[in-house]
DRENDREN-250727 format. One record per atom (N, C-alpha, C): residue number from 1; residue in one letter; atom name; x, y, z. Coordinates in steps of 0.1 Angstrom, whole numbers. Example, Ala and Ser with C-alpha at 12.3 -4.5 7.8 and 13.67 -1.06 7.14 Angstrom:
// DRENDREN-250727
+-----+-----+------+-------+-------+-------+
:   n : res : atom :     x :     y :     z :
+-----+-----+------+-------+-------+-------+
:   1 :   A :    N :   132 :   -57 :    78 :
:   1 :   A :   CA :   123 :   -45 :    78 :
:   1 :   A :    C :   132 :   -33 :    78 :
:   2 :   S :    N :   128 :   -22 :    71 :
:   2 :   S :   CA :   137 :   -11 :    71 :
:   2 :   S :    C :   129 :     0 :    79 :
+-----+-----+------+-------+-------+-------+
//
This chain:
// DRENDREN-250727
+-----+-----+------+-------+-------+-------+
:   n : res : atom :     x :     y :     z :
+-----+-----+------+-------+-------+-------+
:   1 :   M :    N :   127 :  -451 :   636 :
:   1 :   M :   CA :   119 :  -448 :   630 :
:   1 :   M :    C :   120 :  -432 :   623 :
:   2 :   K :    N :   131 :  -428 :   630 :
:   2 :   K :   CA :   140 :  -412 :   623 :
:   2 :   K :    C :   135 :  -415 :   610 :
:   3 :   K :    N :   150 :  -427 :   606 :
:   3 :   K :   CA :   151 :  -424 :   590 :
:   3 :   K :    C :   141 :  -426 :   582 :
:   4 :   T :    N :   128 :  -430 :   590 :
:   4 :   T :   CA :   118 :  -435 :   585 :
:   4 :   T :    C :   114 :  -420 :   577 :
:   5 :   I :    N :   112 :  -412 :   591 :
:   5 :   I :   CA :   104 :  -402 :   591 :
:   5 :   I :    C :   112 :  -392 :   583 :
:   6 :   K :    N :   127 :  -393 :   584 :
:   6 :   K :   CA :   136 :  -383 :   577 :
:   6 :   K :    C :   132 :  -392 :   562 :
:   7 :   T :    N :   132 :  -400 :   557 :
:   7 :   T :   CA :   129 :  -406 :   542 :
:   7 :   T :    C :   112 :  -398 :   539 :
:   8 :   I :    N :   101 :  -402 :   546 :
:   8 :   I :   CA :    93 :  -394 :   539 :
:   8 :   I :    C :    98 :  -381 :   542 :
:   9 :   A :    N :   105 :  -372 :   548 :
:   9 :   A :   CA :   101 :  -360 :   552 :
:   9 :   A :    C :   112 :  -352 :   533 :
:  10 :   T :    N :   125 :  -363 :   532 :
:  10 :   T :   CA :   132 :  -360 :   522 :
:  10 :   T :    C :   122 :  -357 :   509 :
:  11 :   A :    N :   113 :  -373 :   502 :
:  11 :   A :   CA :   109 :  -372 :   497 :
:  11 :   A :    C :    88 :  -369 :   495 :
:  12 :   T :    N :    88 :  -359 :   508 :
:  12 :   T :   CA :    75 :  -351 :   502 :
:  12 :   T :    C :    80 :  -339 :   506 :
:  13 :   A :    N :    93 :  -335 :   504 :
:  13 :   A :   CA :   105 :  -322 :   496 :
:  13 :   A :    C :   108 :  -322 :   483 :
:  14 :   V :    N :   108 :  -336 :   474 :
:  14 :   V :   CA :   108 :  -342 :   467 :
:  14 :   V :    C :    98 :  -337 :   458 :
:  15 :   V :    N :    85 :  -338 :   465 :
:  15 :   V :   CA :    66 :  -340 :   447 :
:  15 :   V :    C :    73 :  -325 :   447 :
:  16 :   S :    N :    66 :  -320 :   464 :
:  16 :   S :   CA :    59 :  -306 :   471 :
:  16 :   S :    C :    72 :  -294 :   462 :
:  17 :   A :    N :    89 :  -298 :   458 :
:  17 :   A :   CA :    99 :  -294 :   444 :
:  17 :   A :    C :    88 :  -294 :   427 :
:  18 :   T :    N :    88 :  -310 :   429 :
:  18 :   T :   CA :    86 :  -314 :   414 :
:  18 :   T :    C :    73 :  -301 :   410 :
:  19 :   A :    N :    68 :  -303 :   422 :
:  19 :   A :   CA :    49 :  -299 :   415 :
:  19 :   A :    C :    56 :  -286 :   413 :
:  20 :   L :    N :    60 :  -273 :   419 :
:  20 :   L :   CA :    57 :  -265 :   417 :
:  20 :   L :    C :    70 :  -262 :   403 :
:  21 :   T :    N :    77 :  -273 :   399 :
:  21 :   T :   CA :    87 :  -267 :   385 :
:  21 :   T :    C :    73 :  -270 :   376 :
:  22 :   V :    N :    69 :  -280 :   376 :
:  22 :   V :   CA :    54 :  -283 :   368 :
:  22 :   V :    C :    47 :  -269 :   362 :
:  23 :   N :    N :    46 :  -267 :   380 :
:  23 :   N :   CA :    31 :  -256 :   376 :
:  23 :   N :    C :    41 :  -243 :   372 :
:  24 :   E :    N :    57 :  -243 :   372 :
:  24 :   E :   CA :    66 :  -228 :   365 :
:  24 :   E :    C :    59 :  -239 :   357 :
:  25 :   K :    N :    66 :  -247 :   349 :
:  25 :   K :   CA :    65 :  -247 :   337 :
:  25 :   K :    C :    49 :  -246 :   329 :
:  26 :   A :    N :    41 :  -248 :   333 :
:  26 :   A :   CA :    30 :  -249 :   326 :
:  26 :   A :    C :    27 :  -238 :   323 :
:  27 :   K :    N :    29 :  -227 :   334 :
:  27 :   K :   CA :    26 :  -213 :   336 :
:  27 :   K :    C :    27 :  -206 :   327 :
:  28 :   E :    N :    50 :  -212 :   319 :
:  28 :   E :   CA :    57 :  -205 :   307 :
:  28 :   E :    C :    46 :  -208 :   303 :
:  29 :   N :    N :    45 :  -225 :   289 :
:  29 :   N :   CA :    41 :  -230 :   286 :
:  29 :   N :    C :    22 :  -214 :   284 :
:  30 :   Q :    N :    18 :  -210 :   291 :
:  30 :   Q :   CA :     6 :  -204 :   288 :
:  30 :   Q :    C :     6 :  -198 :   286 :
:  31 :   E :    N :    18 :  -192 :   289 :
:  31 :   E :   CA :    18 :  -175 :   289 :
:  31 :   E :    C :    28 :  -178 :   270 :
:  32 :   T :    N :    33 :  -182 :   267 :
:  32 :   T :   CA :    48 :  -186 :   254 :
:  32 :   T :    C :    28 :  -189 :   244 :
:  33 :   K :    N :    23 :  -197 :   249 :
:  33 :   K :   CA :     8 :  -199 :   241 :
:  33 :   K :    C :     0 :  -191 :   236 :
:  34 :   V :    N :     3 :  -177 :   247 :
:  34 :   V :   CA :   -14 :  -165 :   251 :
:  34 :   V :    C :    -1 :  -155 :   232 :
:  35 :   A :    N :     6 :  -154 :   238 :
:  35 :   A :   CA :    16 :  -146 :   227 :
:  35 :   A :    C :    13 :  -149 :   214 :
:  36 :   Q :    N :    21 :  -166 :   213 :
:  36 :   Q :   CA :    18 :  -169 :   203 :
:  36 :   Q :    C :     5 :  -165 :   197 :
:  37 :   A :    N :    -4 :  -161 :   207 :
:  37 :   A :   CA :   -20 :  -161 :   204 :
:  37 :   A :    C :   -23 :  -149 :   194 :
:  38 :   E :    N :   -22 :  -140 :   208 :
:  38 :   E :   CA :   -17 :  -124 :   203 :
:  38 :   E :    C :   -12 :  -120 :   189 :
:  39 :   N :    N :    -4 :  -130 :   186 :
:  39 :   N :   CA :     4 :  -120 :   176 :
:  39 :   N :    C :     0 :  -124 :   162 :
:  40 :   D :    N :    -7 :  -136 :   168 :
:  40 :   D :   CA :    -9 :  -140 :   151 :
:  40 :   D :    C :   -24 :  -137 :   148 :
:  41 :   A :    N :   -29 :  -127 :   165 :
:  41 :   A :   CA :   -37 :  -122 :   161 :
:  41 :   A :    C :   -36 :  -108 :   153 :
:  42 :   Q :    N :   -27 :  -104 :   152 :
:  42 :   Q :   CA :   -18 :   -90 :   149 :
:  42 :   Q :    C :   -14 :   -97 :   136 :
:  43 :   V :    N :    -8 :  -108 :   131 :
:  43 :   V :   CA :    -8 :  -106 :   117 :
:  43 :   V :    C :   -16 :  -108 :   111 :
:  44 :   A :    N :   -26 :  -113 :   118 :
:  44 :   A :   CA :   -41 :  -116 :   107 :
:  44 :   A :    C :   -50 :  -102 :   110 :
:  45 :   Q :    N :   -49 :   -95 :   114 :
:  45 :   Q :   CA :   -50 :   -82 :   115 :
:  45 :   Q :    C :   -46 :   -72 :   100 :
:  46 :   Q :    N :   -39 :   -71 :   102 :
:  46 :   Q :   CA :   -25 :   -67 :    93 :
:  46 :   Q :    C :   -29 :   -71 :    80 :
:  47 :   T :    N :   -29 :   -83 :    78 :
:  47 :   T :   CA :   -31 :   -86 :    69 :
:  47 :   T :    C :   -51 :   -78 :    60 :
:  48 :   A :    N :   -57 :   -85 :    64 :
:  48 :   A :   CA :   -62 :   -84 :    64 :
:  48 :   A :    C :   -67 :   -67 :    61 :
:  49 :   Q :    N :   -60 :   -61 :    66 :
:  49 :   Q :   CA :   -62 :   -46 :    67 :
:  49 :   Q :    C :   -52 :   -42 :    49 :
:  50 :   N :    N :   -44 :   -48 :    50 :
:  50 :   N :   CA :   -35 :   -44 :    39 :
:  50 :   N :    C :   -48 :   -49 :    21 :
:  51 :   A :    N :   -56 :   -61 :    26 :
:  51 :   A :   CA :   -61 :   -70 :    15 :
:  51 :   A :    C :   -77 :   -55 :    16 :
:  52 :   V :    N :   -75 :   -55 :    24 :
:  52 :   V :   CA :   -87 :   -36 :    18 :
:  52 :   V :    C :   -80 :   -26 :    18 :
:  53 :   N :    N :   -70 :   -23 :    20 :
:  53 :   N :   CA :   -64 :   -18 :    11 :
:  53 :   N :    C :   -65 :   -13 :    -5 :
:  54 :   Q :    N :   -54 :   -23 :    -7 :
:  54 :   Q :   CA :   -53 :   -24 :   -23 :
:  54 :   Q :    C :   -70 :   -22 :   -25 :
:  55 :   K :    N :   -77 :   -28 :   -28 :
:  55 :   K :   CA :   -99 :   -31 :   -31 :
:  55 :   K :    C :   -98 :   -19 :   -25 :
:  56 :   Q :    N :   -98 :   -11 :   -23 :
:  56 :   Q :   CA :   -99 :     8 :   -18 :
:  56 :   Q :    C :   -90 :    11 :   -30 :
:  57 :   S :    N :   -79 :     8 :   -36 :
:  57 :   S :   CA :   -69 :    15 :   -39 :
:  57 :   S :    C :   -73 :    14 :   -55 :
:  58 :   E :    N :   -75 :    -1 :   -61 :
:  58 :   E :   CA :   -84 :    -1 :   -73 :
:  58 :   E :    C :   -99 :     3 :   -66 :
:  59 :   V :    N :  -100 :     7 :   -59 :
:  59 :   V :   CA :  -117 :    14 :   -59 :
:  59 :   V :    C :  -115 :    30 :   -63 :
:  60 :   D :    N :  -103 :    33 :   -58 :
:  60 :   D :   CA :  -103 :    43 :   -61 :
:  60 :   D :    C :   -98 :    53 :   -78 :
:  61 :   K :    N :   -86 :    43 :   -85 :
:  61 :   K :   CA :   -88 :    44 :   -99 :
:  61 :   K :    C :   -96 :    39 :  -109 :
:  62 :   L :    N :  -106 :    29 :  -101 :
:  62 :   L :   CA :  -115 :    29 :  -111 :
:  62 :   L :    C :  -118 :    49 :  -114 :
:  63 :   N :    N :  -123 :    48 :   -92 :
:  63 :   N :   CA :  -135 :    60 :  -108 :
:  63 :   N :    C :  -128 :    75 :  -100 :
:  64 :   S :    N :  -110 :    68 :  -105 :
:  64 :   S :   CA :  -110 :    81 :  -107 :
:  64 :   S :    C :  -105 :    82 :  -127 :
:  65 :   Q :    N :  -109 :    72 :  -130 :
:  65 :   Q :   CA :  -110 :    66 :  -146 :
:  65 :   Q :    C :  -121 :    71 :  -148 :
:  66 :   L :    N :  -134 :    74 :  -143 :
:  66 :   L :   CA :  -148 :    73 :  -148 :
:  66 :   L :    C :  -147 :    82 :  -148 :
:  67 :   S :    N :  -144 :    96 :  -134 :
:  67 :   S :   CA :  -149 :   104 :  -130 :
:  67 :   S :    C :  -142 :   117 :  -146 :
:  68 :   S :    N :  -127 :   114 :  -152 :
:  68 :   S :   CA :  -124 :   117 :  -161 :
:  68 :   S :    C :  -133 :   110 :  -176 :
:  69 :   V :    N :  -139 :   106 :  -174 :
:  69 :   V :   CA :  -151 :   103 :  -192 :
:  69 :   V :    C :  -153 :   114 :  -189 :
:  70 :   N :    N :  -156 :   121 :  -205 :
:  70 :   N :   CA :  -163 :   128 :  -211 :
:  70 :   N :    C :  -177 :   127 :  -212 :
:  71 :   T :    N :  -187 :   131 :  -206 :
:  71 :   T :   CA :  -199 :   122 :  -207 :
:  71 :   T :    C :  -211 :   130 :  -217 :
:  72 :   I :    N :  -220 :   129 :  -222 :
:  72 :   I :   CA :  -230 :   143 :  -224 :
:  72 :   I :    C :  -243 :   134 :  -223 :
:  73 :   T :    N :  -250 :   139 :  -208 :
:  73 :   T :   CA :  -260 :   135 :  -210 :
:  73 :   T :    C :  -274 :   145 :  -219 :
:  74 :   L :    N :  -278 :   138 :  -225 :
:  74 :   L :   CA :  -293 :   144 :  -242 :
:  74 :   L :    C :  -305 :   142 :  -230 :
:  75 :   P :    N :  -309 :   152 :  -233 :
:  75 :   P :   CA :  -322 :   156 :  -229 :
:  75 :   P :    C :  -334 :   148 :  -229 :
:  76 :   V :    N :  -340 :   145 :  -224 :
:  76 :   V :   CA :  -350 :   132 :  -227 :
:  76 :   V :    C :  -357 :   137 :  -238 :
:  77 :   G :    N :  -360 :   132 :  -249 :
:  77 :   G :   CA :  -371 :   131 :  -254 :
:  77 :   G :    C :  -359 :   126 :  -269 :
:  78 :   Y :    N :  -346 :   138 :  -267 :
:  78 :   Y :   CA :  -335 :   144 :  -275 :
:  78 :   Y :    C :  -334 :   131 :  -287 :
:  79 :   A :    N :  -328 :   115 :  -279 :
:  79 :   A :   CA :  -329 :   104 :  -284 :
:  79 :   A :    C :  -343 :    98 :  -299 :
:  80 :   D :    N :  -347 :   106 :  -290 :
:  80 :   D :   CA :  -365 :    98 :  -304 :
:  80 :   D :    C :  -362 :   111 :  -318 :
:  81 :   A :    N :  -363 :   126 :  -311 :
:  81 :   A :   CA :  -364 :   140 :  -326 :
:  81 :   A :    C :  -353 :   134 :  -329 :
:  82 :   I :    N :  -338 :   131 :  -329 :
:  82 :   I :   CA :  -329 :   125 :  -339 :
:  82 :   I :    C :  -332 :   116 :  -348 :
:  83 :   K :    N :  -340 :   104 :  -343 :
:  83 :   K :   CA :  -348 :    93 :  -353 :
:  83 :   K :    C :  -355 :    96 :  -356 :
:  84 :   A :    N :  -364 :   105 :  -356 :
:  84 :   A :   CA :  -372 :   116 :  -363 :
:  84 :   A :    C :  -370 :   118 :  -380 :
+-----+-----+------+-------+-------+-------+
//
């Protein structure tokens, strides 16, 4: 009887230790997944920001080119007066 109780106690201790180890590993895996997801989100945000910055640079360049072009605004009716 004592041997059976001892065996049951040992088995219970082993099961408890195994469950604890499994829980710890699951927690570590979850923390790793969260950290990876946060990193992925930061990379995606930086990639998007880089694309926005590149396009804004292109817009600024085009605006600069447009502002340096000499334009003449003719008064209303001036073109018709020349044709006449």
